[in-house]
C-alpha positions in Angstrom: -129.1 79.7 138.8 -129.1 83.5 138.8 -130.0 85.2 142.2 -133.3 87.1 142.3 -132.1 90.5 143.4 -135.7 91.8 143.5 -136.7 89.4 146.3 -137.8 91.6 149.2 -136.7 89.2 151.9 -134.6 86.0 151.9 -135.6 84.4 155.2 -134.5 87.4 157.4 -136.7 87.5 160.4 -139.0 90.6 160.5 -140.0 92.3 163.8 -142.8 94.9 164.3 -144.3 96.3 167.5 -147.9 96.6 166.6 -150.5 97.7 169.2 -150.1 95.4 172.2 -148.0 92.8 170.5 -144.5 92.3 169.2 -144.9 90.4 166.0 -141.8 88.3 164.9 -141.6 86.2 161.8 -141.3 85.8 158.1 -143.8 85.6 155.3 -143.1 85.5 151.6 -145.5 83.8 149.2 -144.2 80.4 148.2 -141.1 80.5 150.5 -142.3 80.3 154.0 -144.6 81.8 156.7 -144.3 81.8 160.4 -145.7 84.5 162.7 -144.7 84.6 166.4 -146.1 86.4 169.4 -143.4 85.5 172.0 -145.0 87.3 174.9 -148.3 85.5 174.3 -146.6 82.1 173.8 -148.3 81.7 170.4 -147.3 81.2 166.8 -149.3 81.0 163.6 -147.9 78.6 161.0 -144.5 77.0 160.9 -143.1 77.2 157.4 -139.7 77.6 158.9 -138.5 76.8 162.4 -136.0 79.4 163.7 -134.4 78.9 167.1 -136.7 81.7 168.4 -139.7 79.4 168.0 -138.5 76.6 170.2 -139.7 78.2 173.4 -143.2 78.8 172.0 -145.7 76.2 173.3 -148.8 76.9 171.2 -148.8 76.7 167.4 -151.8 77.2 165.2 -151.7 75.9 161.6 -153.9 77.7 159.1 -153.7 75.2 156.3 -151.6 72.3 155.0 -149.5 73.9 152.2 -145.8 73.2 152.8 -144.7 76.8 153.0 -146.9 77.1 156.1 -146.7 73.6 157.6 -143.4 71.8 156.7 -141.5 72.6 159.9 -144.3 71.8 162.3 -142.6 68.5 163.3 -139.2 70.2 163.2 -140.5 72.4 166.0 -141.6 69.4 167.9 -138.3 67.5 167.4 -136.0 70.5 168.2 -137.9 71.1 171.5 -137.2 67.5 172.6 -133.6 67.7 171.3 -133.0 70.8 173.4 -134.6 69.4 176.5 -137.9 71.3 176.6 -140.0 69.1 178.8 -143.4 70.8 178.3 -145.3 69.2 175.4 -146.1 71.6 172.6 -149.7 71.9 171.4 -150.6 72.1 167.7 -154.0 73.5 166.8 -155.4 73.1 163.3 -158.7 72.8 161.4 -160.3 69.6 162.5 -160.5 68.4 158.9 -156.7 68.3 158.7 -156.1 66.2 161.8 -156.3 62.7 160.2 -153.9 63.7 157.4 -151.6 65.5 159.8 -151.3 62.4 162.0 -150.6 60.2 159.0 -148.0 62.7 157.7 -146.2 63.0 161.1 -146.1 59.2 161.4 -144.7 58.8 157.9 -142.1 61.4 158.5 -140.9 59.8 161.8 -140.6 56.4 160.1 -138.7 58.0 157.2 -136.3 59.5 159.7 -135.7 56.0 161.2 -137.7 56.4 164.4 -138.6 52.8 165.6 -142.3 52.1 165.5 -142.4 51.3 169.2 -140.9 54.7 170.1 -143.1 56.8 167.9 -145.6 59.0 169.7 -147.8 61.7 168.2 -147.6 65.2 169.6 -150.7 66.8 171.0 -152.9 67.9 168.2 -156.1 69.8 168.8 -158.6 70.0 165.9 -160.8 73.1 165.9 -164.2 73.8 164.4 -165.3 77.2 163.2 -166.7 79.4 166.0 -165.3 77.3 168.8 -163.5 79.3 171.5 -160.9 77.4 173.6 -158.3 78.5 176.2 -154.6 78.0 175.4 -153.4 75.0 177.4 -150.7 76.9 179.2 -152.2 80.4 179.1 -155.7 80.3 180.6 -155.8 84.1 180.3 -155.8 83.6 176.5 -158.3 82.0 174.2 -158.4 81.4 170.5 -161.3 81.2 168.1 -160.9 79.8 164.6 -163.0 80.7 161.6 -163.4 79.1 158.2 -161.7 80.8 155.2 -161.6 80.1 151.5 -158.1 79.7 150.0 -157.1 77.0 147.4 -160.0 75.5 145.4 -160.1 71.7 144.9 -162.3 70.9 142.0 -165.2 73.2 141.2 -167.0 73.5 144.5 -164.7 72.6 147.4 -161.7 74.2 149.0 -158.6 73.0 150.9 -159.4 73.1 154.6 -158.2 76.5 155.9 -158.9 78.7 158.8 -158.0 82.0 160.3 -157.7 82.6 164.0 -158.3 85.3 166.6 -156.4 85.5 169.8 -158.3 86.9 172.8 -157.5 88.1 176.3 -160.0 86.1 178.4 -161.1 87.3 181.8 -164.1 87.3 184.2 -165.5 90.7 185.1 -168.1 91.6 187.7 -171.6 91.9 186.2 -172.8 95.5 185.9 -175.6 95.1 188.4 -173.1 94.2 191.2 -170.6 97.0 190.6 -170.4 99.1 193.7 -171.2 96.3 196.2 -168.8 96.0 199.1 -166.8 92.9 199.9 -169.4 91.6 202.4 -172.2 91.9 199.7 -170.1 90.0 197.2 -169.4 87.3 199.7 -173.1 86.9 200.5 -174.0 86.5 196.9 -171.4 83.9 196.4 -172.7 82.0 199.5 -176.1 81.9 197.8 -174.5 80.4 194.7 -175.3 83.4 192.5 -173.0 83.9 189.5 -171.7 87.5 189.9 -169.2 87.6 186.9 -169.4 87.5 183.2 -166.8 86.3 180.7 -165.1 89.0 178.6 -163.2 88.2 175.4 -161.0 91.1 174.2 -159.8 90.5 170.6 -156.0 91.2 170.5 -155.1 90.1 167.0 -156.6 88.2 164.1 -154.6 86.2 161.5 -156.3 85.5 158.2 -153.8 83.0 156.8 -153.7 82.5 153.0 -157.1 83.5 151.6 -159.0 84.8 148.7 -159.6 88.6 148.9 -163.3 88.0 149.1 -162.9 86.8 152.6 -162.1 90.4 153.7 -165.5 91.6 152.4 -167.6 88.6 153.5 -170.3 89.9 156.0 -170.0 86.5 157.8 -166.4 87.4 158.7 -167.0 91.0 159.6 -165.8 90.3 163.2 -162.2 90.2 161.9 -162.3 94.0 161.8 -163.0 94.2 165.5 -159.5 93.0 166.5 -157.0 95.7 167.5 -154.6 94.1 164.9 -155.5 92.3 161.7 -152.8 90.3 159.9 -153.8 89.5 156.4 -152.1 88.5 153.2 -151.7 90.8 150.2 -149.9 88.5 147.7 -150.5 90.6 144.6 -150.2 94.4 144.3 -149.9 95.1 140.5 -152.7 96.1 138.2 -153.8 93.3 135.9 -153.1 90.6 138.5 -156.6 90.4 139.9 -157.5 87.3 138.0 -154.2 85.7 138.9 -155.0 86.3 142.6 -158.3 84.6 142.3 -156.9 81.7 140.4 -154.2 81.2 143.0 -156.5 81.6 146.0 -154.9 84.8 147.2 -155.7 88.4 147.9 -155.1 91.3 145.5 -154.6 94.8 146.9 -157.7 96.0 145.0 -159.9 93.7 147.1 -158.3 95.0 150.3 -159.1 98.5 149.3 -162.8 97.5 148.8 -162.8 96.0 152.2 -161.4 99.2 153.8 -164.0 101.2 152.0 -166.8 98.9 153.2 -165.7 98.4 156.8 -163.5 101.4 157.4 -166.2 103.7 158.9 -167.1 101.2 161.6 -164.0 99.1 162.1 -162.4 98.9 165.6 -159.1 97.6 164.0 -156.2 100.0 164.6 -153.5 98.3 162.8 -153.5 96.2 159.6 -150.4 94.1 158.9 -150.0 93.0 155.3 -147.9 89.9 154.7 -147.2 87.1 152.2 -146.3 89.4 149.3 -145.1 87.7 146.1 -141.4 87.0 146.0 -141.2 88.8 142.6 -141.6 92.2 144.2 -138.8 94.3 145.7 -139.4 96.2 149.0 -139.5 99.5 147.2 -142.1 98.1 144.8 -144.3 96.9 147.6 -144.1 100.2 149.6 -144.7 102.2 146.4 -147.8 100.2 145.6 -149.2 100.6 149.1 -148.6 104.4 149.1 -150.3 104.7 145.7 -153.3 102.4 146.1 -154.3 102.5 149.8 -156.7 105.3 150.4 -155.1 108.1 152.4 -157.6 107.8 155.3 -156.3 104.3 156.0 -152.5 104.5 155.3 -151.6 105.1 158.9 -153.1 101.8 159.8 -151.1 99.8 157.3 -147.9 98.0 158.1 -146.0 96.0 155.5 -144.5 92.9 157.0 -141.2 93.1 155.0 
């Protein structure tokens, strides 16, 4: 087999400091995707399992395709092999949980694990719009949202979700700001709730998705995160129908989304990942320079 010299990345881990986060990982369409936030103890997808992922306790799976999911249990097994005592937590769309449990069981039996020794890892199924705290980081919460990616039949889609990671804290309600300590203590004695929950969106991951998700008014909140990580599998002219057929995003739809939400978006950084393996790095960067409107180019980071 002849080597593909145009491949923009052959499993080399990429690192970018973006806003408040250091994003580590890899993402090439069809090969593998994993996106780590080490300081937040959080990873999205596990298409490969590098050693750097072993210390991460919380993993969110966007969908079941193998280039995003195949090393989920490798992560679990390596942690046990290396003596990590804290159980890892695997979050995923609730629709995927029964299939995931059956797959994990079958994989264990295939590897020769005796039935009496088999134990499922902790899997948490999420529904759209549900905010939950990370098990080992109560200062952080996640909220999943439904996306459309790979179509099954004419009307249904493979279960897939994006996710937003929030800083979660309690702040004093506005009406009590300025009260001294004795006043606060008195209110608490009376059983009055003096705080409100605040969720600050740090970063949103779209996962694999049709470009139309980016312009869907029901998903407008994705543009409120400081950082948005979204796929941009196709960048060449004439590939728009291919993007739709494959359930992916074409750069032309991203441009439409920027023009629609740009004037009001709070998003400061847009990380583009999951480019087709047929493109070279120069080709990708050239397409972004040519096709992203000048007003938004400073926001764009190619994850290559």
